[in-house]
C-alpha positions as CSV (number, residue, x, y, z in Angstrom):
1,X,-19.3,-0.5,41.2
2,X,-22.7,1.6,41.1
3,X,-21.2,3.7,43.9
4,X,-18.0,4.5,41.6
5,X,-20.1,5.2,38.5
6,X,-22.3,7.8,40.7
7,X,-19.2,9.2,41.9
8,X,-17.7,9.7,38.6
9,X,-21.4,11.0,37.5
10,X,-21.7,13.7,40.1
11,X,-17.9,14.7,39.6
12,X,-18.8,16.4,36.8
13,X,-21.0,18.8,38.5
14,X,-18.7,21.7,39.6
15,X,-18.4,22.0,43.8
16,X,-20.7,24.6,45.3
17,X,-19.6,26.4,48.4
18,X,-21.4,24.6,51.6
19,X,-21.4,28.4,53.3
20,X,-23.2,30.0,50.3
21,X,-26.0,27.4,49.8
22,X,-28.1,28.3,53.1
23,X,-31.7,27.2,53.5
24,X,-32.4,30.9,52.6
25,X,-31.2,30.4,49.2
26,X,-33.9,30.9,46.4
27,X,-32.9,27.5,45.3
28,X,-35.0,26.2,48.3
29,X,-38.1,27.4,46.6
30,X,-38.1,24.4,44.2
31,X,-38.4,21.9,47.1
32,X,-41.8,20.3,47.2
33,X,-41.3,17.6,49.8
34,X,-41.8,19.2,53.3
35,X,-39.5,16.4,55.0
36,X,-36.5,17.8,53.1
37,X,-36.9,21.3,54.6
38,X,-35.7,20.1,57.8
39,X,-32.1,20.7,58.9
40,X,-29.6,17.8,59.1
41,X,-28.8,17.3,62.9
42,X,-25.4,16.2,64.2
43,X,-27.5,13.2,65.8
44,X,-28.8,12.0,62.4
45,X,-27.2,9.0,60.9
46,X,-26.4,10.9,57.4
47,X,-24.6,13.6,59.4
48,X,-22.3,11.2,61.1
49,X,-21.9,9.1,58.1
50,X,-20.6,12.4,55.9
51,X,-18.7,13.6,59.2
52,X,-16.9,10.0,59.0
53,X,-16.1,10.4,55.1
54,X,-14.6,14.0,55.6
55,X,-12.3,12.7,58.4
56,X,-11.1,10.1,56.4
57,X,-10.7,11.9,53.2
58,X,-10.4,15.7,53.6
59,X,-13.0,16.4,51.2
60,X,-14.7,19.6,52.9
61,X,-13.3,23.0,52.7
62,X,-16.5,24.9,52.4
63,X,-15.9,26.8,55.7
64,X,-13.0,29.3,56.0
65,X,-11.2,27.6,58.6
66,X,-11.4,24.2,56.5
67,X,-13.5,22.6,59.6
68,X,-16.8,20.4,59.3
69,X,-18.3,22.1,62.6
70,X,-19.9,18.8,63.4
71,X,-21.7,20.6,66.5
72,X,-23.8,22.4,64.2
73,X,-26.9,21.3,62.5
74,X,-27.2,22.2,58.7
75,X,-29.8,22.4,55.7
76,X,-30.2,19.8,53.2
77,X,-28.6,22.0,50.6
78,X,-25.6,22.6,52.8
79,X,-25.3,19.0,53.5
80,X,-25.8,18.0,49.6
81,X,-23.0,20.7,48.8
82,X,-20.7,19.0,51.3
83,X,-21.7,15.4,50.1
84,X,-21.0,16.5,46.6
85,X,-17.5,17.9,47.8
86,X,-16.8,13.9,49.0
87,X,-18.1,12.5,45.8
88,X,-15.6,14.4,43.8
89,X,-12.7,13.9,46.3
90,X,-13.5,9.9,46.2
91,X,-13.9,10.0,42.6
92,X,-10.4,11.5,42.3
93,X,-8.9,9.2,44.4
94,X,-10.4,6.3,42.1
95,X,-9.4,8.1,39.0
96,X,-5.8,8.2,40.1
97,X,-5.8,4.1,40.1
98,X,-5.9,4.1,44.0
99,X,-9.4,2.6,44.5
100,X,-8.0,0.1,47.2
101,X,-7.8,3.2,49.5
102,X,-11.5,3.4,49.5
103,X,-13.3,0.9,51.3
104,X,-16.5,-0.9,50.1
105,X,-18.2,0.1,53.2
106,X,-17.4,3.7,52.2
107,X,-18.6,3.3,48.7
108,X,-21.7,2.0,50.0
109,X,-22.5,4.8,52.4
110,X,-21.9,7.1,49.4
111,X,-24.6,5.2,47.5
112,X,-27.0,5.4,50.5
113,X,-26.5,9.2,50.9
114,X,-26.9,9.8,47.1
115,X,-30.2,8.2,47.1
116,X,-31.3,10.0,50.3
117,X,-30.3,13.4,48.9
118,X,-31.0,12.6,45.2
119,X,-33.1,15.7,44.8
120,X,-31.0,18.1,46.4
121,X,-27.8,16.8,44.2
122,X,-30.2,17.2,41.1
123,X,-31.1,20.7,42.1
124,X,-27.5,21.7,42.6
125,X,-26.8,20.1,39.3
126,X,-29.4,21.9,37.6
127,X,-28.2,25.2,39.0
128,X,-24.6,24.7,38.2
129,X,-25.6,24.0,34.7
130,X,-27.4,27.1,34.4
131,X,-24.6,29.1,35.4
132,X,-22.3,27.3,33.0
133,X,-24.8,28.3,30.2
134,X,-24.8,31.9,31.3
135,X,-21.0,31.9,31.8
136,X,-20.7,30.6,28.1
137,X,-23.4,32.9,26.9
138,X,-21.3,36.0,28.4
139,X,-18.0,34.4,26.9
140,X,-19.8,34.6,23.5
141,X,-21.1,38.0,23.7
142,X,-18.7,40.0,25.4
143,X,-16.7,42.7,23.4
144,X,-13.4,41.5,24.5
145,X,-11.3,39.7,26.8
146,X,-8.6,42.2,26.8
147,X,-10.2,45.6,26.2
148,X,-12.3,47.6,28.8
149,X,-14.1,50.6,27.5
150,X,-14.3,54.0,29.5
151,X,-16.1,56.8,28.7
152,X,-16.5,60.5,29.6
153,X,-19.0,63.2,28.8
154,X,-18.9,66.9,29.7
155,X,-21.7,69.2,29.2
156,X,-21.5,72.6,30.2
157,X,-23.6,75.9,30.0
158,X,-21.4,79.0,29.9
159,X,-22.1,82.5,29.5
160,X,-20.2,86.0,30.2
161,X,-19.5,89.1,28.9
162,X,-17.4,92.6,29.2
163,X,-17.7,96.2,28.8
164,X,-16.0,96.3,25.5
165,X,-18.3,95.6,22.4
166,X,-15.3,94.8,20.3
167,X,-11.8,93.3,21.4
168,X,-8.5,95.1,20.8
169,X,-5.5,93.2,19.8
170,X,-2.4,93.6,21.8
171,X,-1.3,95.6,18.9
172,X,-4.1,98.0,19.5
173,X,-6.1,97.0,16.5
174,X,-9.8,96.1,16.4
175,X,-10.1,92.2,15.9
176,X,-13.7,92.0,15.0
177,X,-14.4,89.7,17.7
178,X,-17.1,90.8,20.2
179,X,-16.6,91.6,23.7
180,X,-20.0,89.9,24.6
181,X,-21.5,86.7,23.4
182,X,-24.5,84.6,24.1
183,X,-25.0,81.9,26.4
184,X,-23.8,78.5,24.9
185,X,-23.8,74.9,25.7
186,X,-20.5,73.3,25.0
187,X,-20.2,69.5,24.9
188,X,-17.5,66.6,24.5
189,X,-17.5,63.1,24.5
190,X,-14.8,60.7,25.0
191,X,-14.6,56.7,24.5
192,X,-11.6,55.2,25.5
193,X,-10.8,51.6,24.6
194,X,-8.1,50.4,26.9
195,X,-6.3,47.0,26.1
196,X,-4.0,45.2,27.9
197,X,-2.1,42.0,26.6
198,X,0.2,41.3,29.4
199,X,-1.3,43.1,32.3
200,X,1.4,45.5,32.3
201,X,1.1,47.0,28.8
202,X,-1.9,49.3,27.6
203,X,-3.0,50.3,24.1
204,X,-5.1,53.3,24.2
205,X,-7.4,54.3,21.4
206,X,-9.6,57.1,22.0
207,X,-12.6,58.5,19.7
208,X,-14.1,61.7,20.6
209,X,-16.4,64.4,19.2
210,X,-18.0,67.4,20.5
211,X,-20.8,69.9,19.6
212,X,-18.4,72.8,18.6
213,X,-19.4,75.2,21.2
214,X,-17.5,78.0,22.3
215,X,-17.5,80.8,24.8
216,X,-16.1,84.4,25.2
217,X,-12.9,83.3,25.6
218,X,-12.5,81.7,22.4
219,X,-12.8,85.3,20.8
220,X,-9.3,86.4,22.4
221,X,-6.6,86.9,19.9
222,X,-4.9,83.5,18.7
223,X,-2.0,85.1,16.8
224,X,-3.7,84.1,13.4
225,X,-3.1,80.6,14.1
226,X,0.6,80.9,14.2
227,X,0.8,80.2,17.8
228,X,-0.4,76.9,18.5
229,X,-1.3,74.7,21.7
230,X,-1.8,76.5,25.0
231,X,0.6,79.7,23.7
232,X,-1.2,82.9,23.0
233,X,-4.2,84.3,24.6
234,X,-6.8,82.4,23.2
235,X,-5.1,79.2,23.5
236,X,-4.4,79.8,27.2
237,X,-7.7,81.2,28.2
238,X,-10.3,79.1,26.5
239,X,-12.1,76.1,27.8
240,X,-10.1,73.1,27.1
241,X,-12.9,71.1,25.8
242,X,-14.5,73.6,23.7
243,X,-14.5,73.8,20.1
244,X,-14.6,70.3,19.3
245,X,-16.2,69.1,16.2
246,X,-19.1,66.9,15.9
247,X,-17.9,64.3,14.1
248,X,-16.0,61.4,15.6
249,X,-12.3,61.8,15.5
250,X,-9.0,59.6,16.7
251,X,-8.1,61.5,19.6
252,X,-5.6,59.1,21.1
253,X,-3.6,55.9,19.7
254,X,-0.8,55.0,21.6
255,X,1.1,51.9,23.2
256,X,2.7,52.1,26.6
257,X,4.7,49.2,27.8
258,X,7.6,48.8,30.3
259,X,11.4,48.4,29.3
260,X,13.0,46.6,32.4
261,X,11.7,47.9,36.0
262,X,12.4,51.4,36.0
263,X,11.4,52.6,32.4
264,X,8.2,53.0,30.7
265,X,7.9,53.8,27.2
266,X,4.8,55.2,24.9
267,X,4.9,55.3,21.4
268,X,2.0,56.4,19.2
269,X,0.3,57.5,16.0
270,X,-2.0,60.3,17.8
271,X,-0.9,61.3,21.3
272,X,-0.2,64.3,23.3
273,X,2.8,65.4,25.3
274,X,0.6,66.8,28.0
275,X,-0.6,63.3,29.1
276,X,2.8,62.5,30.1
277,X,4.6,65.9,31.0
278,X,3.7,68.8,33.2
279,X,1.3,66.9,35.4
280,X,0.0,68.4,38.7
281,X,-2.1,66.9,41.0
282,X,-4.5,70.0,41.6
283,X,-4.4,71.7,38.2
284,X,-4.1,69.4,35.2
285,X,-7.5,67.9,34.1
286,X,-10.4,70.2,32.3
287,X,-13.1,67.6,33.5
288,X,-12.0,67.4,37.4
289,X,-10.3,70.9,38.1
290,X,-9.5,74.0,36.3
291,X,-10.8,74.5,32.6
292,X,-8.8,76.8,30.8
293,X,-5.4,75.9,29.2
294,X,-2.9,78.0,31.3
295,X,-4.2,76.4,34.5
296,X,-3.9,72.6,33.2
297,X,-0.5,73.0,31.6
298,X,2.6,75.5,31.0
299,X,1.1,77.4,28.0
300,X,4.9,77.8,26.6
301,X,6.2,74.6,27.4
302,X,3.4,72.6,25.2
303,X,3.1,74.7,22.2
304,X,2.0,71.7,20.2
305,X,-1.1,70.1,20.8
306,X,-1.1,66.6,19.5
307,X,0.6,64.2,17.2
308,X,2.8,61.2,16.4
309,X,5.7,60.6,18.8
310,X,7.2,58.8,21.7
311,X,7.9,59.4,25.5
312,X,10.3,57.3,28.0
313,X,9.8,57.5,31.4
314,X,12.6,56.7,33.9
315,X,12.1,56.4,37.6
316,X,16.1,56.6,38.5
317,X,16.9,53.5,40.6
318,X,13.5,53.8,42.5
319,X,14.6,57.1,43.8
320,X,12.6,60.4,44.3
321,X,13.9,61.6,40.8
322,X,12.0,60.6,37.5
323,X,13.5,61.8,34.1
324,X,11.1,62.2,31.2
325,X,11.6,62.9,27.4
326,X,9.0,63.2,24.8
327,X,8.8,64.1,21.2
328,X,5.7,64.8,19.2
329,X,4.9,65.9,15.4
330,X,1.6,67.4,14.6
331,X,2.2,66.9,10.7
332,X,3.8,63.3,11.0
333,X,1.2,62.1,8.6
334,X,2.1,64.6,5.8
335,X,4.6,63.6,3.1
336,X,4.7,66.7,1.5
337,X,5.2,70.5,2.5
338,X,2.4,73.0,3.4
339,X,2.6,75.8,1.2
340,X,-0.6,77.4,2.9
341,X,0.8,77.5,6.7
342,X,-0.1,80.8,8.2
343,X,3.9,81.9,8.3
344,X,5.2,80.3,5.1
345,X,5.8,77.0,3.9
346,X,6.4,74.7,6.5
347,X,8.2,71.0,5.5
348,X,6.1,68.8,8.0
349,X,6.6,64.9,8.4
350,X,7.5,63.3,11.1
351,X,10.7,65.3,11.7
352,X,9.4,68.6,10.4
353,X,7.5,71.5,11.3
354,X,5.2,71.5,13.6
355,X,7.3,69.4,16.1
356,X,8.3,69.5,19.8
357,X,10.7,67.8,22.1
358,X,10.3,68.3,25.8
359,X,12.6,66.8,28.9
360,X,11.4,67.1,32.5
361,X,13.1,66.2,35.8
362,X,10.8,65.4,38.6
363,X,11.6,65.4,42.4
364,X,8.9,63.4,44.1
365,X,10.2,62.4,47.8
366,X,7.8,60.1,49.7
367,X,7.0,60.3,53.4
368,X,6.2,57.8,55.8
369,X,2.8,57.2,54.2
370,X,4.2,56.3,50.8
371,X,2.8,59.7,49.6
372,X,4.4,62.6,47.6
373,X,3.3,66.1,49.2
374,X,6.0,68.1,47.5
375,X,6.9,67.7,44.0
376,X,8.9,69.9,41.7
377,X,9.3,69.6,37.9
378,X,11.9,71.1,35.8
379,X,11.3,71.4,32.2
380,X,13.0,72.4,28.7
381,X,11.4,72.5,25.3
382,X,12.6,72.9,21.7
383,X,10.1,73.1,19.2
384,X,9.3,74.3,15.7
385,X,5.9,75.7,15.1
386,X,4.8,77.7,11.9
387,X,8.3,78.5,11.2
388,X,8.9,80.0,14.6
389,X,11.6,78.5,16.8
390,X,10.8,77.8,20.5
391,X,13.5,77.4,23.1
392,X,11.7,77.2,26.4
393,X,12.5,76.4,30.2
394,X,9.9,75.8,32.9
395,X,9.1,75.1,36.4
396,X,6.0,73.0,38.2
397,X,5.5,72.9,41.7
398,X,2.8,71.4,44.1
399,X,3.1,71.1,47.8
400,X,0.1,69.7,50.0
401,X,0.5,71.6,53.1
402,X,-2.0,69.1,54.7
403,X,-4.8,66.8,53.7
404,X,-7.0,70.0,53.5
405,X,-5.1,72.6,51.6
406,X,-2.5,72.6,49.1
407,X,-0.7,75.3,46.9
408,X,0.7,74.7,43.5
409,X,2.1,76.9,40.6
410,X,3.9,77.0,37.1
411,X,6.6,79.3,35.5
412,X,7.7,79.2,32.1
413,X,10.3,81.6,30.3
414,X,12.5,81.7,27.0
415,X,12.8,82.9,23.3
416,X,10.4,82.6,20.3
417,X,12.1,83.3,17.2
418,X,11.2,83.8,13.6
419,X,14.6,82.8,12.3
420,X,16.3,86.1,11.3
421,X,13.0,87.9,10.2
422,X,11.0,90.4,12.0
423,X,8.5,88.2,14.3
424,X,5.9,91.2,13.6
425,X,5.5,89.5,10.2
426,X,4.7,86.4,11.7
427,X,2.3,87.6,14.6
428,X,1.3,91.2,13.8
429,X,-1.5,91.6,16.0
430,X,0.7,90.7,19.1
431,X,3.8,93.1,18.2
432,X,3.7,96.8,19.2
433,X,4.0,99.2,16.3
434,X,7.3,100.8,16.1
435,X,9.4,97.8,17.7
436,X,11.6,95.5,15.7
437,X,13.4,92.3,16.3
438,X,13.4,88.8,15.0
439,X,12.4,87.1,18.6
440,X,10.5,88.0,21.7
441,X,11.2,86.7,25.2
442,X,7.8,85.8,26.8
443,X,7.3,84.8,30.2
444,X,4.2,83.1,32.0
445,X,3.3,82.1,35.5
446,X,0.2,80.8,37.5
447,X,0.0,80.1,41.0
448,X,-3.0,78.9,43.1
449,X,-4.7,77.2,46.4
450,X,-6.5,74.2,46.2
451,X,-8.8,72.6,49.1
452,X,-9.4,68.8,48.6
453,X,-12.4,67.2,50.1
454,X,-14.0,70.9,50.8
455,X,-17.2,70.5,52.9
456,X,-17.5,66.7,51.2
457,X,-15.4,64.1,50.5
458,X,-14.4,63.7,46.8
459,X,-15.3,67.7,46.4
460,X,-12.6,70.1,45.9
461,X,-12.6,74.0,45.7
462,X,-9.4,75.9,44.2
463,X,-8.5,79.4,42.9
464,X,-5.6,80.1,40.7
465,X,-4.1,83.5,39.1
466,X,-2.0,83.6,36.4
467,X,-0.6,85.5,33.4
468,X,-0.2,83.9,30.0
469,X,2.1,86.1,28.0
470,X,4.2,88.7,29.7
471,X,6.3,90.3,27.0
472,X,6.9,94.2,26.9
473,X,6.6,94.2,22.9
474,X,3.4,92.5,23.3
475,X,0.7,95.0,24.1
476,X,0.4,98.1,26.7
477,X,-0.7,95.9,29.8
478,X,-0.4,92.4,30.8
479,X,-3.2,90.0,30.4
480,X,-4.2,88.7,34.1
481,X,-6.2,85.4,34.3
482,X,-8.3,84.1,37.4
483,X,-10.3,81.2,37.9
484,X,-12.1,79.6,40.8
485,X,-14.2,76.6,40.9
486,X,-15.9,74.2,43.4
487,X,-16.4,70.3,42.2
488,X,-19.0,68.6,43.9
489,X,-19.3,65.1,43.4
490,X,-23.0,63.9,43.2
491,X,-21.9,60.1,42.8
492,X,-19.1,58.1,41.8
493,X,-19.9,58.7,38.2
494,X,-21.3,62.2,38.2
495,X,-20.0,65.5,39.3
496,X,-20.9,69.2,39.0
497,X,-18.6,72.1,38.9
498,X,-19.6,75.7,39.2
499,X,-16.8,77.8,37.5
500,X,-16.1,81.7,37.3
501,X,-13.2,83.1,35.3
502,X,-12.2,86.8,35.1
503,X,-9.8,88.1,32.5
504,X,-8.1,91.4,33.2
505,X,-6.6,93.5,30.3
506,X,-7.6,90.9,27.5
507,X,-5.2,90.5,25.0
508,X,-2.6,92.6,27.0
509,X,-4.5,95.7,26.2
510,X,-5.6,98.0,28.7
511,X,-8.4,99.3,26.3
512,X,-10.4,95.9,26.6
513,X,-12.6,95.6,29.5
514,X,-12.5,92.9,32.2
515,X,-14.2,89.7,31.0
516,X,-16.3,87.5,33.1
517,X,-17.1,84.0,32.4
518,X,-19.4,81.9,34.6
519,X,-19.6,77.9,33.6
520,X,-21.9,75.1,35.2
521,X,-19.9,71.8,33.9
522,X,-21.6,68.6,34.6
523,X,-19.0,65.5,33.9
524,X,-20.2,61.5,33.4
525,X,-17.9,59.1,33.7
526,X,-18.5,55.4,32.7
């Protein structure tokens, strides 16, 4: 029975792969007997004895093909690992009440092998115990078994200027904003806590902060804060990661989950529709491609930045068509009206001003490589922003002509109404003097070329041109933006992107000289 007791004792030690424990393993440094350093050869009695046990009980699976490889010599530690596996196997048989299946001769052989390889078995036991202790410590100290931390840091240096000392508004009034500014440092930090409870759902909690940095593009006319989101000249032309305050705030709090096989839903107290709608493979991420709002998203389709809401994403019958619908209310946390809004009192709340509802139909056929080189998205938005009603249609296209070149673009058009009141009272700096009407019909467009893996795998160069606000009643010209960049991956976690912007006829006013802005953006991800 001593062999049975020994087998039970040894079975408490987790099996160790015979393949991974070679003579070169640092565990071998603990061996003090020179005789223990020799290999166990196929002609040795121990080798033959263990081979016999393996054949009878099938207890070795240390090699990928589950063979014992009886013609090859093995180190004493490989041998001990194999012996340990046989001890475990025979102990299972005995514990199952099948002791009669194990002969006394085999038990005696096991006893002798244990005595011969006692040092190696003890060392294995110590190593496994140490690994168990480390695992226990990691389990006790880990942040969460369901949550993964992701982070992103953007640090950029930006400078620029124009020949205009002070910018004119679209209605040809001096804005008080300088046409030249100092070189600045702009930063933003984001920390995402991504939690999954089932493996198919995702709870996103994002904290973000910055240094409040801005550049010359933030000096463009913002419509007296009446125009929000990407709409207007400031919203469409400024760096998307600029002007972020230095106190951490809740940037995202949403829960994504599947409904059946084809539908995915998102609900949240702090979410943004541009996480779900108006995507584009080449122009949609301020950390990896274009930096300004109008090339990241359609400035008319997304007039509301963030808020509480919901999104449904339905891939129709596993086809090339996907239908999305989203709603977000920026003031969903406000129980009372705001009497200090820039265009009169707004009622706020989950279903009050400011809100946006958008639907999008995507067509993305796949090729033989299960890729979608051509994607088209049709969009429609209804929104209420500071007592202005938006009714906007949009188109978003991308087409990868090859692995090395792609074209992309967006177009938006529609109506912005001041609900029966002259719209010049809402955005006086935008509307030309002498024109009247309660609404305007702006258009916006952008188009560009992208060059993935340009000169280096993972790099990308791109150029885009567009006009954020095309309306005959707004200014005496049309502002035109040009941006080009080249993203250089330094490592899997660091990239550097030189970026140049040109803004012609800023604020739709030909009296303003062309603005040139250069930015060097560094992004860290972890």
